[in-house]
C-alpha positions as CSV (number, residue, x, y, z in Angstrom):
1,M,-45.7,17.4,50.9
2,E,-46.5,17.1,47.2
3,A,-48.3,14.3,45.7
4,P,-46.3,12.0,43.3
5,V,-48.6,12.9,40.4
6,K,-47.8,16.6,40.8
7,L,-44.1,15.7,41.0
8,K,-44.4,13.8,37.7
9,L,-46.2,16.7,36.0
10,R,-43.6,19.2,37.2
11,A,-40.8,16.9,36.0
12,A,-42.4,16.6,32.6
13,A,-42.7,20.3,32.3
14,A,-39.1,20.7,33.3
15,A,-38.0,18.3,30.6
16,M,-39.8,20.4,28.0
17,S,-38.1,23.6,29.0
18,V,-34.6,24.1,30.3
19,L,-35.6,27.5,31.6
20,A,-38.5,26.1,33.5
21,A,-36.3,23.2,34.8
22,A,-33.7,25.6,36.0
23,A,-36.3,27.3,38.1
24,I,-37.1,24.2,40.0
25,G,-35.4,24.1,43.4
26,G,-32.9,27.0,43.2
27,A,-29.9,25.0,44.4
28,A,-26.4,26.1,43.5
29,M,-24.6,23.9,40.9
30,S,-21.4,24.2,38.9
31,S,-19.4,22.1,36.5
32,T,-16.0,23.4,37.6
33,P,-13.9,21.3,40.0
34,A,-14.1,24.0,42.7
35,D,-16.0,23.2,45.9
36,A,-18.4,25.7,47.5
37,T,-18.9,25.1,51.2
38,T,-21.7,27.5,52.1
39,P,-25.3,26.2,51.9
40,T,-27.7,28.1,49.7
41,T,-30.5,30.1,51.2
42,A,-32.8,29.4,48.4
43,S,-36.3,27.8,48.8
44,P,-36.4,24.1,49.4
45,S,-35.3,21.9,46.5
46,Q,-38.3,20.4,44.9
47,G,-38.0,16.7,44.0
48,Y,-37.4,16.0,40.4
49,L,-37.9,12.7,38.5
50,P,-35.4,12.1,35.8
51,G,-36.7,8.7,34.8
52,A,-34.6,6.6,37.2
53,N,-35.8,3.1,38.0
54,H,-32.8,1.5,39.8
55,V,-31.4,3.2,42.9
56,F,-28.2,2.0,44.6
57,V,-27.1,3.3,48.0
58,I,-23.7,2.5,49.5
59,N,-23.1,3.5,53.2
60,L,-19.6,3.9,54.6
61,E,-18.8,4.7,58.2
62,N,-17.9,7.5,60.6
63,K,-16.0,10.1,58.5
64,G,-16.5,13.8,58.4
65,Y,-16.7,15.8,55.2
66,D,-13.2,17.2,55.2
67,E,-11.5,13.9,56.0
68,T,-13.2,12.2,53.1
69,W,-13.4,14.9,50.4
70,G,-10.6,17.2,51.3
71,P,-7.2,17.4,49.5
72,A,-5.5,15.0,52.0
73,S,-8.2,12.3,51.7
74,A,-6.9,8.7,52.2
75,A,-9.6,7.7,49.6
76,P,-8.4,9.2,46.3
77,Y,-10.6,6.8,44.2
78,L,-13.7,8.2,45.9
79,S,-12.6,11.8,46.4
80,Q,-11.0,12.3,43.0
81,T,-11.8,9.6,40.4
82,L,-15.4,9.0,41.3
83,R,-15.8,12.6,42.3
84,S,-15.0,13.6,38.7
85,Q,-17.8,11.3,37.5
86,G,-20.7,12.6,39.6
87,A,-22.3,15.3,41.7
88,L,-20.9,16.0,45.2
89,L,-23.5,17.0,47.7
90,N,-21.3,19.0,50.0
91,Q,-24.0,19.9,52.5
92,Y,-25.2,16.4,53.2
93,F,-25.6,15.4,56.9
94,G,-26.1,12.4,59.0
95,T,-29.3,12.6,61.2
96,A,-28.1,11.1,64.5
97,H,-25.3,9.5,66.5
98,N,-24.4,6.7,66.8
99,S,-24.5,4.5,63.6
100,Q,-27.7,2.5,63.9
101,P,-30.3,5.2,63.8
102,N,-28.8,6.7,60.6
103,Y,-29.4,3.4,58.7
104,V,-32.9,3.2,60.1
105,A,-33.6,6.8,59.0
106,Q,-32.8,5.9,55.4
107,I,-35.5,3.3,55.0
108,S,-38.2,4.4,57.5
109,G,-37.9,8.1,58.4
110,Q,-37.9,7.1,62.1
111,G,-35.8,9.2,64.5
112,P,-33.6,7.8,67.2
113,N,-34.3,6.7,70.8
114,A,-31.9,6.1,73.6
115,Q,-31.2,2.4,72.8
116,M,-30.7,3.2,69.1
117,Q,-28.3,6.0,70.0
118,A,-26.3,3.4,72.0
119,D,-26.1,1.3,68.7
120,C,-28.6,-1.3,70.0
121,Q,-26.2,-3.3,72.1
122,S,-29.1,-5.7,72.7
123,Y,-31.6,-6.7,70.1
124,T,-34.6,-5.5,72.1
125,P,-38.2,-5.0,70.9
126,F,-39.4,-1.5,70.6
127,V,-41.9,-0.7,73.4
128,G,-44.2,2.0,72.1
129,T,-46.5,4.4,74.0
130,G,-48.1,6.1,71.0
131,T,-47.3,8.1,67.9
132,A,-46.2,11.7,67.1
133,S,-46.1,13.7,63.9
134,P,-44.6,13.2,61.4
135,G,-45.1,9.5,61.5
136,Q,-43.0,8.8,64.6
137,A,-43.4,5.8,66.8
138,V,-43.0,7.0,70.4
139,G,-41.1,4.8,72.8
140,D,-37.8,3.0,73.2
141,G,-36.1,0.0,71.8
142,C,-34.5,-1.4,68.7
143,V,-36.9,-3.7,66.7
144,F,-39.9,-1.7,65.5
145,P,-43.3,-3.5,65.4
146,A,-44.9,-4.5,62.1
147,S,-47.1,-1.5,62.3
148,V,-44.1,0.8,61.5
149,P,-43.7,1.0,57.7
150,T,-40.5,1.0,55.6
151,V,-39.6,1.8,52.1
152,A,-39.2,-1.9,51.5
153,G,-42.9,-2.5,52.2
154,Q,-43.8,0.5,50.1
155,L,-41.9,-0.9,47.2
156,K,-43.5,-4.3,47.5
157,D,-47.0,-2.8,47.7
158,A,-46.2,-0.8,44.5
159,G,-45.0,-3.9,42.6
160,K,-41.3,-2.9,42.9
161,T,-38.4,-4.8,44.2
162,W,-35.7,-4.2,46.9
163,K,-32.7,-5.9,48.4
164,G,-30.2,-5.3,51.1
165,Y,-26.7,-6.6,50.3
166,M,-24.6,-7.1,53.5
167,E,-21.0,-8.1,53.3
168,D,-20.0,-11.1,55.5
169,M,-23.6,-11.6,56.6
170,G,-23.6,-15.1,55.1
171,T,-27.0,-16.4,56.2
172,P,-29.8,-14.2,54.8
173,C,-31.6,-11.9,57.3
174,R,-29.1,-12.6,60.0
175,H,-29.7,-10.9,63.3
176,P,-29.6,-11.8,67.1
177,A,-32.5,-13.4,68.8
178,L,-35.0,-11.0,70.1
179,G,-33.9,-9.7,73.5
180,A,-30.3,-11.2,73.1
181,V,-27.1,-9.3,73.3
182,D,-25.9,-8.4,69.8
183,D,-22.8,-10.5,69.1
184,T,-21.9,-8.7,65.9
185,Q,-20.9,-5.4,67.6
186,K,-17.2,-6.3,67.2
187,A,-15.6,-7.8,64.1
188,K,-14.2,-11.3,64.1
189,V,-11.7,-12.8,61.7
190,G,-13.8,-14.1,58.8
191,D,-16.9,-12.4,60.1
192,Q,-17.0,-8.6,60.1
193,Y,-20.8,-8.3,59.6
194,A,-22.5,-5.8,61.9
195,A,-26.3,-6.2,62.3
196,R,-26.5,-2.5,63.4
197,H,-25.5,-1.5,59.8
198,N,-28.3,-3.6,58.3
199,P,-31.5,-1.5,58.9
200,F,-33.9,-4.1,57.5
201,V,-33.5,-6.4,60.5
202,Y,-34.8,-3.7,62.8
203,F,-38.4,-4.0,61.5
204,A,-40.6,-6.9,62.5
205,G,-42.6,-6.3,59.3
206,I,-39.5,-7.4,57.4
207,T,-38.0,-10.0,59.7
208,G,-41.4,-11.6,60.2
209,S,-41.9,-12.1,56.5
210,P,-40.3,-14.5,54.0
211,D,-39.2,-11.4,52.2
212,C,-36.3,-11.0,54.7
213,A,-34.6,-14.3,53.8
214,K,-35.3,-13.6,50.1
215,N,-34.2,-10.0,49.9
216,D,-31.8,-9.3,52.8
217,V,-28.8,-11.2,51.5
218,D,-25.0,-11.5,51.5
219,L,-23.1,-9.0,49.3
220,S,-21.9,-11.9,47.2
221,A,-25.3,-12.1,45.5
222,L,-25.0,-8.6,44.1
223,K,-22.9,-9.4,41.0
224,T,-25.2,-12.1,39.9
225,D,-28.2,-9.8,40.3
226,L,-26.5,-7.1,38.3
227,A,-26.3,-9.4,35.2
228,S,-29.5,-7.9,33.8
229,A,-31.8,-5.1,34.4
230,A,-34.6,-7.6,35.1
231,T,-32.7,-9.2,38.0
232,T,-31.5,-5.9,39.5
233,P,-33.8,-4.6,42.3
234,N,-35.4,-1.2,42.0
235,L,-33.7,-0.4,45.3
236,S,-30.4,-1.8,46.4
237,M,-29.0,-0.9,49.9
238,I,-25.4,-2.0,50.1
239,T,-23.3,-2.2,53.3
240,P,-19.6,-3.3,53.3
241,N,-18.2,-5.1,56.4
242,L,-16.7,-3.4,59.4
243,C,-13.3,-3.2,57.7
244,H,-14.4,-2.2,54.1
245,D,-16.9,0.5,55.3
246,G,-14.0,2.4,57.0
247,H,-15.3,1.7,60.5
248,D,-12.4,-0.3,61.9
249,S,-8.7,0.8,61.7
250,P,-6.8,-1.4,61.7
251,C,-9.0,-4.4,61.0
252,V,-9.0,-7.8,62.7
253,D,-7.7,-9.5,59.6
254,G,-4.7,-7.2,59.3
255,Q,-6.1,-4.8,56.6
256,P,-5.5,-1.1,57.3
257,G,-9.1,-0.2,57.5
258,G,-10.4,3.4,57.5
259,L,-10.7,5.2,54.3
260,K,-7.9,3.3,52.7
261,S,-9.7,0.0,52.9
262,A,-13.0,1.6,52.0
263,D,-11.4,3.0,48.8
264,E,-10.1,-0.4,47.8
265,W,-13.5,-1.9,48.3
266,L,-15.1,0.8,46.2
267,K,-12.6,0.1,43.4
268,Q,-14.0,-3.4,43.2
269,W,-17.7,-2.8,43.6
270,V,-18.5,0.6,42.0
271,P,-17.4,-0.4,38.5
272,A,-19.6,-3.6,38.9
273,I,-22.6,-1.4,39.5
274,T,-21.9,1.4,37.0
275,S,-21.2,-1.1,34.2
276,S,-24.4,-3.0,34.8
277,P,-27.3,-2.9,32.4
278,A,-29.7,-1.5,35.0
279,F,-27.4,1.4,36.0
280,K,-26.6,2.3,32.4
281,Q,-30.3,2.2,31.5
282,D,-31.7,4.3,34.4
283,G,-29.6,4.0,37.5
284,V,-28.6,6.3,40.4
285,L,-25.8,5.4,42.8
286,V,-25.5,7.3,46.1
287,I,-22.3,6.9,48.1
288,T,-22.5,8.4,51.6
289,F,-21.5,7.9,55.2
290,D,-23.8,7.2,58.1
291,E,-22.4,9.9,60.4
292,S,-19.3,12.0,61.0
293,D,-16.5,10.9,63.4
294,G,-18.6,11.0,66.5
295,P,-21.0,13.1,68.7
296,Q,-18.1,14.9,70.4
297,S,-16.5,16.1,67.2
298,D,-19.6,16.9,65.0
299,A,-23.2,16.6,65.9
300,S,-24.4,19.3,63.5
301,A,-27.5,19.2,61.4
302,C,-28.7,20.8,58.3
303,C,-32.4,20.6,57.8
304,G,-34.4,21.9,60.7
305,E,-33.9,18.9,62.9
306,G,-35.0,19.4,66.5
307,P,-35.8,17.3,69.6
308,G,-37.7,14.2,68.6
309,P,-40.3,12.5,70.7
310,N,-37.8,9.9,71.8
311,S,-34.6,12.0,72.0
312,P,-34.0,15.6,73.0
313,L,-30.7,15.5,71.1
314,P,-30.6,13.2,68.1
315,G,-26.9,13.6,67.8
316,I,-26.3,13.1,71.5
317,T,-24.4,16.4,71.9
318,G,-26.3,18.2,69.1
319,M,-29.2,17.9,66.7
320,G,-27.6,15.7,63.9
321,G,-25.0,13.3,62.8
322,G,-22.6,15.8,61.4
323,R,-21.6,16.8,57.9
324,V,-20.5,13.8,55.8
325,G,-21.2,14.6,52.1
326,A,-22.6,12.3,49.5
327,L,-21.7,11.6,45.9
328,V,-24.3,10.8,43.3
329,L,-23.4,8.9,40.1
330,S,-25.9,8.5,37.3
331,P,-26.6,8.8,33.6
332,F,-28.8,11.7,34.8
333,T,-25.9,13.5,36.6
334,K,-23.0,15.5,35.2
335,G,-19.6,14.6,36.4
336,G,-17.5,17.1,38.3
337,T,-20.5,19.1,39.6
338,W,-21.6,19.8,43.1
339,S,-24.6,21.0,45.0
340,T,-24.7,23.2,48.1
341,T,-28.3,22.4,48.9
342,P,-28.6,21.0,52.5
343,Y,-29.6,17.3,52.5
344,N,-29.6,14.5,55.1
345,H,-30.7,10.9,55.3
346,Y,-34.3,11.8,55.5
347,S,-33.8,13.7,52.2
348,L,-32.4,10.6,50.7
349,L,-35.4,8.6,51.7
350,A,-37.8,11.2,50.4
351,S,-35.8,11.3,47.1
352,I,-36.1,7.5,46.8
353,E,-39.8,7.8,47.4
354,D,-40.1,10.5,44.8
355,T,-38.3,8.3,42.3
356,F,-40.9,5.5,42.7
357,G,-44.0,7.7,43.4
358,L,-44.3,6.7,47.0
359,P,-45.7,8.6,50.0
360,Y,-43.2,10.0,52.4
361,L,-42.5,8.1,55.6
362,G,-41.7,9.7,59.0
363,Y,-39.3,12.6,58.9
364,A,-39.1,12.2,55.1
365,G,-42.4,14.1,55.1
366,T,-41.0,17.1,57.1
367,P,-42.4,20.3,55.5
368,G,-39.7,22.1,53.5
369,L,-37.3,19.1,53.5
370,N,-35.1,19.2,50.4
371,R,-35.3,16.3,48.0
372,F,-32.9,15.7,45.1
373,G,-33.7,18.2,42.3
374,L,-32.0,19.5,39.2
375,D,-29.0,20.4,41.3
376,V,-28.4,16.7,41.4
377,Y,-30.0,15.4,38.2
378,N,-28.2,18.1,36.2
379,A,-27.1,16.3,33.1
380,R,-29.7,18.2,31.0
381,V,-29.1,21.6,32.6
């Protein structure tokens, strides 16, 4: 793991010399519309800091790479229109099955345990028995104690801001009572919020703080916050409801669901983000999926995952959450490009931490883990 200062020095050197910059990482990148599908065998991609200061992450649900990005995709806005505007990471993987641990991974670097792999049907406290490297809480349960850190706490300590924007959540920081059955597991008409897709409510360090009600809010607050760079958080984690994230098909309100409804949702919200002052100034938007279709269809991994201290198989039938792909849109990214560098949700967390000069949490600190480099931030290459 490299210190943030070293990362900044390397990024500055890269900006001074295209030749030197191209040597960082070694990931494959192209500006043609073709799509390579074989991961590179180059050395790990070294994190690169392009000057971003506002990161947005949109998580969709339960779709494998080919279904989303292939020629028969039911999401042409995502797979064609937006694809032409950004860099497609075609070897990006989920880290677990089922949904809940993938969201948790993105903000904490914690691996799954048995209850998380069951999508935390009850909102149980995590009962720990110790710790294991790298930065793993050993035990079982859903709501981690305040001693388990998150990127939200890191950002606060660094004087930065964060928010979670959760569609249909209504009341800020909404979650079941501790120990209670989670009544948001199934969508209801007028309420398709799923607590398991809101990672912030699984950390007592957040739910036990006034920051939760202040920062973990309904999606409706996003457009107001986007009005100026000053009111836009440094990190925005955005989760559509169970229909608009592609999870349900059909949806309880009669919408088709699946990729079709997710695509319509993206048509509404992505332009709101990309036209905002913060995004235009120094923004990065990552659109990805929590996991592939399910553990029986794809539990593959990309990045050296193995048995964790709480689960011998993070993907239930394999080591990962399957190949899902991710799209990165940014002023620092060239449209119509792609990267074959292997990435996963821990890579995303590490890349966010690189952006803001933060230490790596949990599996984000895995030696050799790829972080976004000049294969992604390729506008100057």
